[in-house]
N, C-alpha and C positions, 0 to 999 in steps of 0.2 A: 442026936445034936448034931445042930448047921452049922458047917462051917460058910455057909453063903455071906455074910457078913464081913467077916475078915477077907475072904478071896475079895469080895468088893472096896475093901479098904485096900486092903493089897493095889490093885488094878490103877484106885485113884492116885494113891503116892506113887504109881510107874507113872504116869501120867501118856496111857497109850492114846492111841491119836485114833482111834475107832468111835464112828459116832452113833447118834440114835438109842433106841432101846438097846440095845446090845446089853450087857451086864459087864462087858469090858470094856466100855466108851467111857468117857471123861461124862463129867457132871453134862448135863444138859442145861445147864444158866454157862456152858463155858460153847455151846452152839445157838446159832440161830436160821432160819429156813424164812427163805424170798428167791421168787423166780426161781421154782423149783428145785433150790440147792438147797440141805443143810450144810453148814459150815461151820467148822468149829476149830478150836485153837487147844493146844493141850495142856495151858495153863492159866490162871486168872495172875498172876506176876511172871514180870520177867528185869531182865537187868538190862543197862545196855549191851550189845555187841552177843546177847543171848540169840538162837536162834527159834522163832516161832516156827513148831510144826504144825501145818496147817491140810484140816482132812476134808475135803467137798465129797458131798452125797447125795445122786440123784434122787430123791424124793419123789419125782414123779413118774407116770408111768411111759414117758417118751423120751429120747435120747436127749441130752442136754449140750451143749458145748461150752468147756470153757474157757476162756480168752487165756492164752497165755503172754498177752505183750503188756496190759494193765494190771495186774494182779498188786497189789499194794497196802502195806500197812501207812496207815495213820494213826496222825494223833493229834490230839486236844490238853491244852492246861486247866480246863475248863468243864465242871459237869453242863453248865449253863449254853457253851459254844456249839458250834453245829461241825461234825464230821463234816472234812469235803468226800467229792462224790464225784468229781469227772473222771469219764471215761478217756485216759491218754495211753493210746496204744503205742506214743513214740519210747512211751518211759522203758521199755525190752525190746522194742523193735526199731530203733532208732527213730531217725528223723523223717519223717515224710512218707512213714508207714501207712499203709495201704488196707482195704479190705482184704485182697492177696494175702497179706504178711500176718492179719490175723487168723486168719483160716489157718495160714501152715503153724500156727499159734497155737492151735488152739486144742485143746485133746477133748474127744469124745467122752461122756460119760452115759453109759447106760443105765437102765432103770434099776434101781438098788447098788448099782455098782459104785465104790468111793475113788478118787486120785488124791493122793497124797504130795505135800510140797512142805519147803522148809525156805525161809524168810529171815534174813539176819538184821537187827536190831542196828542201828549202828553205833559208833561210840561212842556219839555225842546225843545220843537218842535223849530227848527231856523228858524230867520225870512228869508222868501224866497220864491221861489215861489212851489207848490205845483198844483200832478193831482192826478187821486184814479187810478187804474190798477187794470181792471176788466178781468180775464181768461175765454174764453169761450170755454167748451169741447167738445167732441162728447159723445155716450151715454154706449163706451167705458172707458170712465174717461182719451181719449190724448189730447190736444189741438188740438182745430180744427181752431187753427192759432200762428204762430208763434210769434206775434205779438198782445198785449192787448189790448182791447177794452179799451178806454178809453176816461176818465171825460176832461173838460175845464180846462186848469191853472188858478187856484186859489193862491191869494198871502196870505200868515200869518205873521202876526204882530204881536210884543207885546202888540200894544195899538189899533190894532183893535175893532170896533165897538162892544157891546154885545150883547150875540148870545141869 
């Protein structure tokens, strides 16, 4: 008798943050791959003030640099609307942030390695659809792609399950 389905169900319920094809990770529906990075969130629904656990995994064969200045939760109220996707290093690195600031706040992720962090939804987060924008930069602090690596879309509801 195999316990594999039970183990998979338990890990899914616990919301582990590992990504990829590992049996301990969240559903692949919670992850997206772009710009050499797989970006995952730990749940499909959150409430305002919840922490969104984010895992970024390097799926390429060379190191990537995850920007620490502009990683952002972005939302929209309509499925038809576009998500905002502008790079703004001033978000976390202050007014006048330069490429040197971006480099200083970047995290190198080796091939196959992961980086985890959490971002908190604000108390006045509107009900709607959200994702995480993660910017990948080169070793000079310049964008590696004009588009962010993104997580899967998740929902924010005031009455969503407890975190």
